[in-house]
C-alpha positions in Angstrom: 0.0 0.0 0.0 2.9 2.4 0.8 4.5 1.7 -2.6 1.2 2.3 -4.5 0.6 5.6 -2.6 4.2 6.7 -3.2 4.0 6.0 -6.9 0.8 8.1 -7.3 2.4 11.0 -5.4 5.5 11.0 -7.5 3.5 10.9 -10.8 1.5 13.9 -9.7 4.5 15.9 -8.6 6.1 15.4 -11.9 3.2 17.3 -13.4 3.8 20.4 -11.3 6.0 23.1 -12.7 8.4 25.0 -10.5 5.9 27.9 -10.2 2.4 27.8 -8.7 0.9 28.5 -12.2 -0.1 25.1 -13.7 -1.5 23.6 -16.8 -4.5 21.2 -17.0 -4.3 17.9 -15.2 -6.4 14.9 -14.2 -6.2 12.7 -11.2 -7.6 9.3 -11.8 -9.8 7.1 -9.6 -8.2 5.7 -6.5 -5.2 8.0 -6.4 -3.9 9.5 -3.1 -2.0 12.6 -4.0 0.1 15.1 -2.0 -0.2 18.8 -3.0 3.0 20.9 -2.5 2.0 24.0 -4.5 -1.2 26.0 -5.0 -3.2 24.7 -7.9 -3.7 27.8 -10.0 -5.9 27.8 -13.0 -6.1 30.4 -15.8 -7.2 30.6 -19.4 -8.7 27.2 -20.5 -7.0 25.2 -17.7 -8.9 22.1 -16.5 -8.5 20.4 -13.2 -10.3 17.0 -12.7 -10.3 14.5 -9.9 -12.2 11.6 -11.2 -12.8 9.4 -8.2 -15.7 6.9 -8.0 -17.8 5.5 -5.2 -15.7 2.3 -5.3 -12.3 4.0 -5.8 -12.4 7.5 -4.2 -9.4 9.9 -4.4 -7.6 11.8 -1.7 -5.7 15.0 -1.9 -3.5 15.9 1.0 -2.3 19.5 1.3 -0.6 21.7 3.9 -2.4 25.0 3.5 -2.4 25.0 -0.4 -5.4 26.2 -2.4 -7.2 25.4 -5.6 -7.7 28.8 -7.1 -8.0 30.8 -10.3 -6.1 33.6 -11.8 -7.3 36.1 -14.4 -9.9 35.3 -17.0 -10.5 31.6 -16.4 -12.7 29.8 -18.9 -11.8 26.2 -18.2 -13.5 23.8 -15.8 -13.0 22.1 -12.4 -14.5 18.7 -11.7 -14.1 17.0 -8.4 -15.9 13.8 -7.6 -15.7 11.2 -4.9 -12.7 12.8 -3.2 -11.4 13.8 0.2 -9.5 17.1 0.4 -7.4 17.4 3.6 -5.7 20.4 5.0 -6.5 22.8 2.1 -6.5 26.5 2.9 -6.5 28.0 6.4 -8.7 30.0 8.7 -8.2 33.1 6.4 -7.4 31.5 3.0 -10.1 29.6 1.2 -9.4 26.0 0.4 -11.2 26.5 -3.0 -11.3 30.0 -4.5 -12.7 30.0 -8.1 -13.9 32.8 -10.4 -15.5 31.4 -13.5 -15.8 33.7 -16.5 -17.0 31.4 -19.2 -20.3 29.6 -19.8 -21.8 26.3 -18.9 -21.0 24.1 -15.8 -17.5 25.3 -15.2 -17.5 24.1 -11.6 -18.8 20.7 -10.7 -18.0 19.4 -7.2 -19.8 16.2 -6.1 -19.4 13.6 -3.4 -16.4 15.4 -2.0 -15.4 15.9 1.7 -13.4 18.9 3.0 -11.6 17.8 6.2 -9.6 20.2 8.4 -9.7 22.8 5.6 -10.7 26.4 4.9 -13.8 27.8 3.2 -15.0 27.5 -0.4 -15.5 30.7 -2.5 -17.1 30.5 -5.9 -17.8 33.5 -8.1 -20.0 32.8 -11.2 -19.4 35.6 -13.7 -20.3 35.6 -17.4 -22.8 32.8 -18.1 -21.0 30.2 -15.9 -22.7 27.7 -13.7 -21.8 25.7 -10.6 -23.0 22.3 -9.4 -22.1 21.7 -5.7 -23.8 18.5 -4.8 -23.6 15.7 -2.2 -20.6 17.1 -0.4 -19.5 17.1 3.2 -18.1 20.2 4.9 -16.9 18.8 8.1 -17.3 20.4 11.5 -13.5 20.4 11.9 -13.2 23.2 9.4 -10.3 25.7 10.1 -12.8 28.5 10.2 -13.1 30.3 13.5 -16.5 30.6 15.2 -17.1 33.0 18.1 -20.1 34.6 19.8 -19.7 37.5 17.4 -20.9 37.1 13.8 -18.2 39.5 12.4 -15.5 37.0 13.5 -17.4 33.9 12.2 -16.8 33.8 8.4 -18.9 31.6 6.1 -17.8 28.1 5.2 -19.3 28.4 1.7 -19.7 31.7 -0.2 -21.2 32.1 -3.6 -21.2 35.3 -5.6 -21.7 36.5 -9.1 -24.6 37.5 -11.3 -24.4 34.8 -14.0 -28.0 34.1 -15.1 -27.2 30.3 -15.5 -28.9 27.8 -13.2 -26.7 26.8 -10.3 -27.2 24.1 -7.7 -26.4 23.6 -4.1 -28.0 20.3 -3.2 -27.6 17.2 -1.0 -24.8 18.7 1.1 -23.9 18.3 4.7 -22.5 21.4 6.6 -21.1 20.8 10.1 -20.7 24.4 11.1 -20.9 28.1 10.0 -22.8 30.0 7.4 -23.6 29.1 3.8 -23.7 32.5 2.1 -25.1 33.7 -1.2 -24.1 37.3 -1.8 -24.9 39.3 -4.9 -25.6 36.0 -6.5 -28.4 34.8 -8.8 -30.4 31.8 -9.8 -29.3 29.2 -7.2 -31.4 26.1 -6.4 -30.6 25.5 -2.7 -31.9 22.0 -1.9 -35.0 20.6 -3.6 -38.1 18.5 -3.2 -36.5 15.1 -3.6 -35.0 13.4 -0.5 -31.5 13.3 -2.0 -31.6 17.0 -2.8 -32.0 18.2 0.8 -29.1 20.0 2.4 -28.5 19.3 6.1 -26.9 22.0 8.1 -26.2 21.2 11.8 -23.9 22.9 14.2 -22.5 26.1 15.5 -23.9 29.0 13.4 -25.0 26.4 10.8 -27.2 28.6 8.7 -28.1 30.1 5.3 -27.7 33.7 4.4 -29.0 35.3 1.3 -27.8 38.9 0.7 -28.9 40.9 -2.4 -29.4 37.8 -4.5 -32.1 37.3 -7.2 -34.1 34.3 -8.3 -33.2 32.1 -5.3 -35.2 28.9 -4.5 -34.6 27.4 -1.1 -36.5 24.1 -0.6 -36.5 20.9 1.4 -33.6 21.7 3.7 -32.9 20.9 7.3 -31.2 23.7 9.2 -30.5 23.4 13.0 -28.2 26.0 14.3 -26.7 25.7 17.8 -26.5 28.6 20.2 -24.5 27.7 23.3 -25.8 30.6 25.4 -27.6 33.9 25.3 -24.2 35.5 25.1 -23.9 34.5 21.5 -25.0 37.3 19.2 -27.1 37.4 16.1 -27.6 33.7 15.5 -30.1 32.6 12.9 -30.9 29.7 10.6 -32.0 31.8 7.6 -31.2 35.4 6.9 -32.3 37.5 4.0 -30.8 41.0 3.8 -31.1 43.5 1.0 -33.3 43.2 -2.1 -33.6 39.6 -3.1 -36.3 39.6 -5.8 -38.3 36.4 -6.6 -37.1 34.6 -3.5 -39.1 31.4 -2.6 -38.5 29.5 0.6 -40.6 26.4 1.0 -40.8 22.9 2.6 -37.9 23.5 4.9 -37.3 22.7 8.6 -35.7 25.6 10.4 -34.7 25.2 14.1 -33.3 27.6 16.7 -31.5 30.9 16.7 -32.2 34.2 18.4 -34.2 34.9 15.2 -35.0 31.6 13.4 -35.5 33.7 10.3 -33.9 37.1 10.2 -35.4 39.3 7.5 -37.5 37.7 4.7 -39.2 38.6 1.4 -40.9 36.9 -1.4 -42.8 33.6 -0.6 -42.2 31.9 2.7 -44.5 28.9 2.7 -45.0 25.3 3.8 -42.1 25.5 6.3 -41.7 24.0 9.8 -40.2 26.7 12.1 -39.3 25.7 15.6 -37.8 27.0 18.8 -36.8 30.6 18.6 -34.1 30.9 21.3 -34.9 34.6 21.8 -36.6 37.5 20.1 -38.6 36.2 17.1 -39.3 33.3 14.9 -39.4 35.8 12.0 -38.2 39.4 12.2 -38.6 42.1 9.6 -40.6 40.8 6.6 -40.3 43.4 3.8 -42.7 44.8 1.3 -44.4 42.1 -0.8 -43.6 39.2 1.6 -46.3 36.5 1.8 -45.9 34.2 4.9 -48.3 31.3 4.5 -49.1 27.7 5.3 -46.3 27.4 7.9 -46.3 25.7 11.3 -44.5 27.7 14.1 -44.0 25.7 17.3 -42.0 26.3 20.4 -40.6 23.8 22.9 -37.3 25.2 24.4 -35.3 28.4 24.5 -31.9 29.6 25.5 -32.1 33.4 25.6 -34.6 35.1 27.9 -35.1 38.1 25.6 -38.4 37.3 23.8 -40.3 39.7 21.5 -42.9 38.0 19.3 -43.4 35.1 16.9 -43.4 37.4 13.9 -42.2 41.0 14.3 -43.3 43.3 11.5 -40.9 46.2 12.0 -40.4 47.7 8.6 -42.7 49.8 6.4 -43.9 48.1 3.3 -46.9 47.3 1.2 -48.5 43.9 0.7 -47.2 42.1 3.7 -49.5 39.1 4.1 -49.7 36.5 6.8 -52.2 33.8 6.2 -53.0 30.1 6.7 -50.4 29.6 9.4 -50.6 27.6 12.6 -49.0 29.3 15.6 -48.4 26.9 18.5 -47.1 28.9 21.5 -46.4 25.8 23.6 -48.5 26.7 26.6 -47.5 27.7 30.1 -45.8 24.5 31.1 -42.3 25.0 29.5 -39.3 26.2 31.5 -39.5 29.6 29.9 -43.0 30.2 28.5 -43.4 32.0 25.2 -45.2 34.9 26.9 -45.0 37.3 24.0 -47.5 37.9 21.2 -47.8 35.9 18.1 -47.8 39.0 15.8 -46.1 42.3 16.7 -46.7 45.3 14.4 -44.6 48.3 15.4 -45.0 52.0 14.5 -43.5 51.6 11.1 -45.0 48.3 10.3 -48.3 47.4 8.5 -49.9 44.1 7.7 -52.0 44.2 4.6 -53.8 40.9 5.3 -53.9 38.7 8.4 -56.3 35.8 7.6 -57.0 32.1 8.0 -54.5 31.7 10.9 -54.8 29.5 14.0 -53.3 31.2 17.1 -53.1 28.4 19.6 -51.8 28.0 23.2 -50.0 31.3 23.6 -49.5 32.1 27.3 -49.2 35.8 26.6 -48.3 38.0 29.6 -47.2 41.6 29.1 -47.0 44.2 31.7 -48.0 46.8 29.2 -51.0 44.8 28.1 -51.4 41.3 26.6 -52.9 40.6 23.2 -52.2 37.9 20.6 -51.7 40.5 17.9 -50.4 43.7 19.4 -48.4 46.9 18.7 -44.7 47.2 19.2 -42.8 45.6 22.1 -42.5 48.8 24.1 -46.0 50.2 23.4 -48.9 50.1 25.8 -52.2 48.7 24.6 -54.9 51.2 23.8 -58.5 50.7 22.9 -58.9 50.6 20.0 -55.4 49.8 19.1 -53.4 51.8 16.5 -54.5 51.2 12.8 -51.8 48.9 11.5 -53.9 46.2 9.7 -55.4 46.4 6.3 -57.6 43.2 6.6 -57.9 40.8 9.5 -60.6 38.1 9.4 -61.3 34.3 9.3 -58.8 33.7 12.1 -59.1 31.4 15.1 -57.8 32.2 18.6 -57.4 29.7 21.5 -55.1 30.8 24.2 -56.5 29.8 27.6 -53.2 30.5 29.4 -53.0 34.1 28.3 -53.2 36.6 31.2 -55.7 38.6 29.2 -58.1 37.4 26.6 -57.6 39.9 23.8 -57.2 38.9 20.2 -56.3 42.2 18.5 -54.3 45.0 20.0 -54.0 46.7 16.7 -56.9 47.8 14.4 -58.1 48.7 11.0 -58.9 52.3 10.1 -62.6 52.9 9.9 -63.7 49.4 11.0 -65.0 48.1 14.3 -63.7 44.7 15.5 -66.2 41.9 15.3 -68.8 44.2 13.8 -67.4 44.9 10.3 -66.5 42.4 7.6 -62.7 42.4 7.2 -62.1 43.0 10.9 -62.8 39.8 12.8 -66.5 39.4 11.9 -65.8 35.9 10.5 -63.2 34.9 13.1 -64.2 31.5 14.7 -67.0 31.4 15.8 -68.3 33.7 13.0 -70.3 36.6 14.4 -69.4 35.7 17.9 -68.5 37.9 20.9 -65.5 40.2 21.1 -62.3 38.2 21.8 -64.1 34.9 21.4 -62.0 31.7 21.6 -62.5 28.3 20.0 -60.5 25.1 20.5 -59.1 24.1 17.1 -59.3 20.4 17.6 -56.2 19.2 15.9 -55.9 15.5 15.1 -52.8 15.2 17.3 -51.1 14.1 19.4 -49.3 17.4 19.3 -45.5 17.1 19.8 -44.1 18.7 23.0 -40.6 18.3 21.8 -38.8 17.6 18.5 -38.9 13.8 18.3 -36.2 13.3 15.6 -32.5 13.1 16.1 -29.9 15.1 14.2 -27.6 12.0 13.7 -30.4 10.2 11.9 -31.2 13.2 9.8 -27.5 13.7 8.9 -27.2 10.0 8.0 -30.3 10.4 5.8 -32.2 7.7 7.8 -34.9 10.3 8.5 -35.8 12.7 5.7 -37.2 16.2 5.7 -40.3 15.0 3.9 -40.9 12.4 6.6 -40.7 15.0 9.4 -43.0 17.4 7.6 -45.5 14.6 7.0 -45.5 13.7 10.7 -46.2 17.4 11.6 -48.9 17.5 9.0 -50.6 14.5 10.6 -50.4 16.1 14.1 -51.7 19.5 13.0 -54.4 18.3 10.6 -57.9 19.2 11.7 -59.8 16.3 13.4 -63.3 15.4 12.3 -65.6 18.3 13.3 -62.8 20.8 13.8 -63.9 24.4 13.4 -60.8 24.9 11.1 -62.4 22.9 8.3 -63.8 25.0 5.4 -63.9 28.0 7.6 -61.3 30.1 5.8 -61.8 33.2 3.7 -63.9 32.2 0.6 -61.9 34.7 -1.4 -59.1 32.1 -1.2 -61.3 29.5 -2.9 -63.9 26.9 -2.1 -63.1 24.8 1.0 -60.6 27.3 2.2 -59.5 26.4 5.7 -57.9 27.9 8.7 -54.3 27.0 9.8 -51.4 25.5 7.9 -53.0 22.1 7.1 -56.3 21.3 5.6 -58.2 18.0 5.0 -56.4 17.2 1.8 -59.7 17.1 -0.1 -59.5 19.8 -2.8 -58.6 22.5 -0.3 -56.7 25.3 -1.9 -53.1 25.7 -1.0 -53.1 22.5 1.2 -49.5 21.5 0.5 -47.8 21.5 3.9 -46.1 18.1 4.3 -47.0 17.1 0.8 -44.0 18.1 -1.2 -43.6 16.1 -4.4 
């Protein structure tokens, strides 16, 4: 075995010129190769590592990089390979700028062990396929309680319009960042397309990137204590037109979702460790058919499930199930389900089930209320455009008040469009009605990260289990009680009966 390995190493080193600049080269299946110089690609250079599942390759470095120089129009193909000790805490292991067209970067079934980050810039009309890779938790990247000193493990940039894919990967720590990027498919609706991100600051950030589709992923970020700052599973910052986030499982963080726009639908959002499940939806955001549930927390600084803090038209929140967890947890979720502060406005709040919120505010408790520091008034400030066909059932709340904000020119529970059709339709002010879910409702997350990482349990299986639990039981007041403007058999909550109900896709990804 030593002789074979030595032979492969010598053959490869003979290909390397004295300088770091290097011509095209191919490493064949089964080779174990030492890298003594940076692999620098320019012009039409090609670098291929052609391992197979039966005969994987291994490249051993000592801080070297795979990188490009100048106007590179060749291609990189890495498959079934281990990269060991590439890059450093400050130098990327892989740093490529593609300026050509087509799939210039294809990295599949490759593990980065004890290595630096990956940076890929898709310029021109170039594309990247980054699929079924393993970014190990022993990455060189530093992680601290401050986000500015915790760099991303994967960073994609570049405005190429070509379709790009980040699918089926495991990330053991740190942020996957798409910045000034375009047209990435992050995950997918098939089991083998789901990305699994588990660990310290394991998260996804989308900054000023267009035409992004984030689907079918499992993201569980770890927050060791409330002294950790600005931890999230998903962040969206800056204009990101045509963003769709759907059929994902997002767990933990001081904000589970920090900033969002576009379509946020069919997601399972669990366990905000502080502040909010979603903070700062921007103009045009539609948050619908999601389940929000809460079991544990780390940080005592709680604000609301969804905090609408920015001005913006057409923010809609509809057909969601908000499970506040009741009063029996170690640190009850005592804050409102929806907070609309002085700059915020919700155009439509409809078909939502607000369940088991033990709301208790010294300045006045309400399930939907004004900003965190504002005292309740009667009527509340006019920050809703439409609010109807909702269900409230919060027996542990210190005060039974459904709406602490209002609609200009309308009277709650009297006028259509402001609570008249809340369950029970035409009932008394602040009426409550038990939703009667099929159950049993989980009181903890009953799946294990190790099984999810090993693909023994899939995202689709977990979403299907939550669909079963939060489906309406026979005779539930949720059934066919939604806004008729949303279609015949419109329902309340995230999950319908599955019988021709419009938008009933939670836990049913195909």
